[in-house]
C-alpha positions in Angstrom: -13.5 16.5 -39.9 -14.2 16.2 -36.1 -11.7 17.6 -33.7 -9.2 14.9 -32.5 -8.7 15.2 -28.8 -6.1 12.4 -28.5 -2.7 11.3 -29.9 -1.0 14.5 -28.9 2.1 12.8 -27.5 4.2 13.9 -30.5 3.5 17.6 -29.8 2.8 17.7 -26.0 5.6 16.6 -23.6 5.0 14.6 -20.5 4.4 16.8 -17.5 3.9 15.7 -13.9 2.0 17.9 -11.4 4.4 20.3 -9.9 6.5 18.9 -7.1 7.1 21.1 -4.1 10.7 22.2 -3.5 12.6 19.6 -1.5 13.8 22.1 1.1 10.2 23.1 1.8 8.5 19.7 1.7 11.1 18.0 3.9 9.8 20.0 6.8 6.2 18.8 6.8 4.1 15.7 6.1 1.9 17.3 3.4 1.7 15.6 0.0 4.7 16.6 -2.2 2.8 16.9 -5.5 0.4 19.7 -6.3 -3.0 18.9 -7.9 -3.3 19.2 -11.7 -5.3 22.1 -13.0 -8.2 21.0 -15.2 -6.4 22.2 -18.4 -3.2 20.3 -17.5 -5.2 17.1 -16.8 -6.9 17.4 -20.1 -3.7 18.1 -22.0 -1.8 15.2 -20.4 -4.7 12.8 -21.0 -4.7 13.9 -24.6 -1.2 12.4 -25.0 -2.7 8.9 -24.8 -2.2 7.0 -28.1 -5.4 5.0 -27.6 -3.5 1.9 -28.8 -5.3 -1.3 -29.9 -3.8 -3.4 -27.1 -3.5 -1.2 -24.1 -0.6 -2.5 -22.1 -1.3 0.0 -19.3 -4.6 -1.8 -18.7 -3.2 -5.3 -18.9 -0.4 -4.4 -16.5 -2.8 -2.9 -14.0 -3.8 -5.5 -11.3 -7.4 -4.2 -11.5 -7.4 -4.0 -15.3 -8.7 -0.4 -15.0 -10.1 0.9 -18.3 -7.4 3.5 -18.5 -7.5 4.5 -22.2 -11.2 5.2 -22.1 -11.1 7.4 -18.9 -8.1 9.3 -20.3 -10.1 10.0 -23.5 -13.1 11.2 -21.4 -10.8 13.4 -19.4 -9.3 14.9 -22.5 -12.8 15.6 -23.8 -13.7 17.3 -20.5 -16.3 14.6 -19.5 -14.9 14.2 -16.0 -18.0 12.7 -14.3 -18.1 9.9 -16.9 -14.4 9.4 -16.5 -14.9 9.0 -12.7 -17.8 6.6 -13.2 -15.6 4.4 -15.5 -12.6 4.6 -13.1 -14.5 3.6 -10.0 -16.3 0.7 -11.8 -13.2 -1.4 -11.5 -11.4 0.3 -8.6 -12.8 0.7 -5.1 -10.3 3.4 -4.1 -9.0 5.2 -7.3 -7.8 8.3 -5.5 -5.6 6.1 -3.2 -4.1 4.1 -6.1 -3.5 7.3 -8.0 -1.3 8.4 -5.0 0.5 5.3 -3.9 0.6 2.7 -6.8 4.1 2.3 -8.2 2.9 3.4 -11.6 6.5 3.4 -12.9 6.4 -0.5 -12.5 2.8 -1.0 -13.6 0.6 1.1 -16.0 3.0 3.9 -16.8 6.0 1.6 -17.0 4.2 -0.3 -19.8 2.8 2.7 -21.7 3.4 2.3 -25.5 4.4 5.9 -26.1 7.0 5.5 -23.3 8.6 2.6 -25.4 8.7 5.0 -28.4 10.6 7.6 -26.5 7.9 10.2 -26.0 7.5 9.8 -22.2 4.6 7.9 -20.6 1.2 9.3 -20.0 0.9 10.5 -16.4 -1.8 8.0 -15.6 -1.6 8.0 -11.8 -1.8 11.8 -11.5 -4.9 11.9 -13.8 -6.5 9.1 -11.8 -6.0 11.1 -8.6 -7.3 14.3 -10.3 -10.5 12.6 -11.6 -11.4 11.2 -8.2 -10.5 14.2 -6.1 -12.7 16.3 -8.5 -15.5 13.7 -8.0 -15.4 14.1 -4.2 -15.3 17.9 -4.5 -18.3 17.9 -7.0 -20.4 15.5 -5.0 -20.3 12.8 -7.6 -19.1 10.1 -5.1 -22.5 8.7 -4.0 -23.2 7.1 -0.7 -23.6 3.3 -0.7 -27.3 2.5 -1.1 -28.2 -1.1 -1.8 -31.3 -1.7 -3.9 -32.5 -4.2 -1.3 -31.2 -5.5 2.0 -30.2 -9.1 2.4 -30.4 -11.1 5.6 -27.0 -12.8 5.1 -24.0 -11.4 6.9 -20.2 -11.6 6.3 -17.5 -11.0 8.8 -14.3 -9.4 7.6 -11.1 -9.6 9.7 -8.9 -6.7 8.9 -9.7 -3.2 7.8 -6.9 -2.8 5.3 -7.4 -2.3 1.5 -8.3 -5.9 0.9 -10.9 -6.1 3.6 -12.4 -2.7 2.8 -12.7 -3.5 -0.9 -14.6 -6.7 -0.1 -16.8 -4.8 2.4 -17.6 -2.2 -0.3 -18.6 -4.7 -3.0 -20.7 -6.9 -0.5 -22.4 -3.9 1.1 -23.5 -2.5 -2.3 -25.3 -5.9 -2.9 -27.2 -5.4 0.4 -25.2 -8.0 2.4 -24.8 -7.2 6.2 -21.1 -6.6 6.7 -19.1 -6.4 10.0 -15.4 -5.5 9.8 -13.2 -6.5 12.8 -9.8 -4.7 13.3 -7.2 -4.6 16.1 -6.6 -0.9 15.6 -8.7 2.1 16.7 -9.0 3.4 13.1 -9.7 1.4 10.0 -7.5 1.5 6.9 -4.7 -0.8 8.0 -1.3 0.3 6.6 -3.1 3.0 4.6 -3.8 4.7 7.9 -0.8 3.8 10.1 1.9 2.5 7.8 2.0 4.9 4.8 3.1 8.5 5.7 1.0 11.5 5.0 3.3 12.9 2.4 2.4 10.0 0.1 -1.2 9.5 1.2 -3.0 12.2 3.3 -4.9 10.7 6.1 -8.2 12.6 5.4 -8.3 10.8 2.0 -8.4 7.4 3.9 -10.8 8.6 6.6 -13.2 9.9 4.0 -13.5 6.4 2.5 -13.8 4.8 5.9 -16.7 7.2 6.6 -18.4 6.4 3.3 -18.4 2.7 4.2 -19.7 3.4 7.7 -22.4 5.7 6.3 -23.3 3.0 3.9 -24.1 0.6 6.6 -20.8 -1.3 7.2 -20.4 -2.1 10.9 -16.8 -1.6 12.3 -15.7 -3.3 15.5 -12.4 -1.6 16.2 -9.8 -2.2 19.0 -10.9 -5.8 18.5 -8.1 -8.4 18.3 -9.2 -11.8 17.1 -7.9 -14.4 19.5 -8.0 -12.0 22.4 -11.2 -9.9 22.4 -13.2 -12.3 20.3 -12.5 -15.8 19.1 -12.3 -16.8 15.4 -14.9 -19.5 16.2 -17.3 -16.9 17.5 -16.9 -14.8 14.3 -17.6 -17.9 12.2 -20.7 -18.7 14.2 -22.0 -15.1 13.8 -21.7 -14.9 10.0 -22.6 -16.8 6.8 -19.0 -16.3 5.5 -15.8 -14.9 6.9 -13.0 -13.1 4.9 -9.5 -13.0 6.5 -7.7 -9.9 5.4 -5.3 -9.3 8.2 -2.2 -8.4 6.2 1.3 -9.3 7.4 2.7 -7.5 10.4 5.5 -9.6 11.8 8.8 -7.9 11.1 11.7 -9.8 9.6 14.4 -9.6 12.2 18.1 -8.9 12.3 20.6 -11.1 13.9 24.2 -10.2 14.8 26.0 -8.9 17.9 24.2 -6.1 19.7 20.9 -6.5 17.8 18.9 -6.3 21.0 20.2 -2.8 22.0 17.9 0.1 22.7 17.6 2.4 19.7 17.0 -0.4 17.2 13.4 -0.1 16.2 10.9 -1.9 13.9 9.7 0.1 10.8 6.0 -0.5 11.6 6.4 0.9 15.2 8.3 3.9 13.9 5.8 4.7 11.1 2.7 4.1 13.3 4.0 6.5 15.9 4.6 9.2 13.4 1.2 8.7 11.8 -0.5 8.7 15.2 1.2 12.1 15.9 -0.3 13.5 12.7 -3.8 12.5 14.0 -3.0 14.4 17.2 -3.0 11.2 19.4 -0.9 10.9 22.6 2.1 8.8 21.6 4.3 8.2 24.7 7.0 6.3 22.8 7.3 9.2 20.4 7.2 11.9 23.1 9.9 10.1 25.1 12.2 10.4 22.1 12.5 6.7 21.4 10.6 6.8 18.1 11.4 10.4 17.2 14.3 11.0 14.8 14.8 14.7 15.8 18.5 15.5 16.3 19.6 11.9 15.6 21.8 10.1 13.2 19.4 7.7 11.6 20.3 4.5 9.7 17.5 2.6 7.9 18.2 -1.0 6.8 16.3 -2.2 3.8 15.5 -1.2 0.2 11.7 -1.5 -0.2 9.0 1.1 -0.1 8.7 0.8 3.7 12.4 1.7 4.0 11.7 4.8 1.7 8.8 5.8 4.0 11.1 5.5 7.0 14.0 7.6 5.6 11.7 10.3 4.3 9.8 10.4 7.6 13.1 10.8 9.5 14.2 13.7 7.4 10.9 15.5 8.2 11.3 14.8 11.9 14.5 16.8 11.9 17.2 14.0 11.9 20.8 15.2 11.8 21.6 12.7 9.0 19.7 9.9 7.3 21.4 6.9 5.6 19.8 3.9 4.0 21.8 0.6 3.8 20.8 -1.8 1.1 22.7 -5.0 0.2 22.2 -4.7 -3.6 22.7 -1.8 -5.9 20.2 0.8 -7.1 19.1 -1.1 -10.2 18.2 -4.2 -8.1 16.3 -2.5 -5.2 12.6 -3.5 -4.8 11.4 0.0 -3.9 10.0 2.5 -6.4 12.7 4.4 -8.3 10.5 7.5 -8.0 10.7 7.2 -4.2 14.5 6.8 -4.2 14.7 10.0 -6.3 12.4 11.9 -3.9 14.4 10.7 -0.9 17.7 11.8 -2.4 16.3 15.2 -3.3 15.2 15.6 0.4 18.7 14.8 1.7 18.8 11.0 2.3 22.1 9.3 1.5 22.0 5.8 0.1 24.8 3.3 0.8 24.4 0.7 -1.9 25.9 -2.8 -1.6 26.1 -2.6 2.2 24.7 -4.9 4.9 24.7 -4.8 8.7 26.9 -7.4 10.5 26.2 -6.2 14.1 25.8 -3.1 16.3 27.9 -1.2 18.7 26.8 0.5 22.0 23.9 0.3 24.4 21.9 2.3 23.5 23.0 1.8 19.9 25.8 4.1 18.7 26.8 2.5 15.4 26.1 -0.2 12.8 28.9 -2.6 11.9 28.6 -2.6 8.1 30.1 -5.0 5.5 30.5 -4.0 1.9 28.9 -6.4 -0.7 29.3 -7.3 -4.3 26.8 -8.9 -6.6 27.6 -12.5 -7.5 25.7 -15.1 -9.5 21.9 -15.0 -9.9 19.8 -16.8 -7.2 16.7 -18.9 -7.9 14.7 -15.8 -8.6 17.2 -14.6 -11.2 18.5 -11.7 -9.1 22.2 -11.5 -8.4 23.0 -12.6 -4.9 25.0 -10.2 -2.6 28.3 -11.6 -1.4 30.4 -10.1 1.4 33.7 -8.5 0.4 36.3 -9.8 3.0 37.9 -7.1 5.2 35.5 -4.4 4.1 34.0 -3.8 7.6 33.4 -0.3 8.9 31.2 1.3 11.5 28.4 3.7 10.5 27.5 6.0 13.4 23.8 5.9 14.5 21.6 7.0 17.3 18.5 5.4 15.8 18.4 2.2 13.6 15.2 1.3 11.9 14.7 -2.3 10.6 12.7 -2.2 7.3 13.5 -5.7 6.0 9.9 -6.6 5.1 7.0 -8.3 6.8 6.0 -11.9 7.4 2.7 -13.5 8.4 1.8 -14.1 12.1 1.1 -17.7 13.1 -2.7 -17.4 12.8 -3.5 -21.1 13.3 -1.9 -20.8 16.8 -3.0 -17.3 17.6 -6.6 -18.0 16.7 -6.6 -21.7 18.0 -7.5 -22.9 14.5 -5.2 -25.9 13.7 -7.4 -26.6 10.6 -6.5 -23.3 9.0 -4.0 -24.5 6.4 -0.9 -22.3 5.7 2.0 -22.6 3.3 5.6 -23.1 4.3 5.9 -19.3 4.4 3.0 -19.1 6.9 0.6 -17.4 4.5 -2.9 -18.8 4.3 -3.6 -21.4 1.6 -6.4 -20.0 -0.5 -7.8 -20.6 -3.9 -6.6 -18.3 -6.7 -9.1 -15.6 -7.5 -11.9 -16.6 -5.1 -9.7 -16.6 -2.0 -11.6 -19.7 -0.7 -9.8 -21.8 1.9 -10.3 -25.4 2.7 -12.5 -24.4 5.7 -16.2 -24.0 4.5 -17.3 -20.4 4.2 -13.8 -19.0 5.1 -11.9 -16.9 2.6 -8.6 -15.1 2.7 -7.3 -12.1 0.6 -4.4 -9.7 0.3 -1.0 -10.0 1.9 -2.0 -12.8 4.3 -2.2 -14.9 1.1 0.3 -13.2 -1.2 2.9 -12.2 1.3 3.8 -8.5 1.6 2.5 -6.9 -1.7 0.9 -3.8 -3.1 -2.3 -2.0 -2.0 -3.7 -2.4 -5.6 -3.3 -6.2 -5.4 -5.2 -6.3 -2.1 -8.0 -4.3 -3.6 -8.1 -6.7 -6.6 -8.2 -9.7 -4.2 -10.9 -8.1 -2.0 -13.2 -7.5 -5.0 -12.6 -10.9 -6.6 -13.3 -12.6 -3.2 -16.5 -10.6 -2.6 -17.8 -11.8 -6.0 -17.1 -15.4 -4.9 -18.8 -14.9 -1.5 -21.9 -13.5 -3.3 -21.9 -16.6 -5.5 -21.8 -18.8 -2.3 -24.6 -16.8 -0.6 -26.7 -16.8 -3.8 -26.3 -20.6 -4.1 -27.4 -21.1 -0.5 -30.3 -18.8 -0.9 -31.4 -20.6 -4.1 -31.3 -24.0 -2.4 -33.3 -22.6 0.6 -35.9 -21.2 -1.7 -36.5 -24.6 -3.4 
């Protein structure tokens, strides 16, 4: 009987790659998980039950063929595993690092439901692709034939770059416009290095550039170039700007110095890691060193902020969130990492105002969870007379992001938006009501996950190719 490499979840326990000690890792911005050794990746992959209906795959936004590349890894056929992995995912090594697997693939693993502990899908995905880069299996983009049609993509985040990759592989001429000096969007400037090392993102950017994608950086649409000019220059345009406007805090004292936006704080920290000159960090304004830091919010951006503040040498770091642990939107894995590193969570608390100029404290109200709201989540209610002041030298607002007013900023009144300010676009294709204009990622969905932006970018690129092929066919007749 042939050797059975799979179904070992009964005998082999779940094991994540080793996590560096919290007292060591909280002093640097290096990734906290070690890499799997080949034998461990094989062993953990062999735990997959190869179930008939793979819930891991159906709960992955990209529908990655997870059971098959786990089987190939267990059999030691890593190059084939990589080929299969990248067939559905433009950036598998990035998803392996930053996807909330506990909510997606791993959270729906069948053996997890049976009490055996999920397969460590994300860590294996990261291992496969990191090995592929080391072994030279990641090939440069080389279209079989060049096409004369061109597509302009506004925004160099995961949605825009995924679309650029798919289009360029088909020989389309692609130009990506981005307001920042490096491409990658929030993968470059929003997500800290301890979750996603910057050389991993830069390597992909370089691959796209080497493959013939043109990048126009430091280029703000509506200022340096008009949207109308971009439309005129290309056969189709994909809007992939993301959402960067910060939800604000009201309340007395909310305009005081020392109350900062999460995006500004994280960008400054990431720029320092690149070795850039960052005056607002060097002045101390965006540096948590020696400060009592309070972060307001409970999503993954808030987790990035608290864990960054610890690494910068804050005296204390507290996170205020208006619901309880069970109801927070951020990854539970991230909360655990933050707690290990010394972050204190104040559940069921919300800011009412601020004291001091510059800020010296947050006026906090305690909350309780009342009846469910329209989304089914229990609504936080203020407990009367529960006010207290939480001392703070630096307050970071991490309350989520909203879309900028693109129709006004770009002088495009015909660009239809929803009541939330996101662009109205067709499901799957990303087509808007404006001919030849598409939109993908957070600017359509609202703030969401990198993996959803990649999915949108790939789907949209397929729709754009269909449009270009249709036009080309008509022209040939």
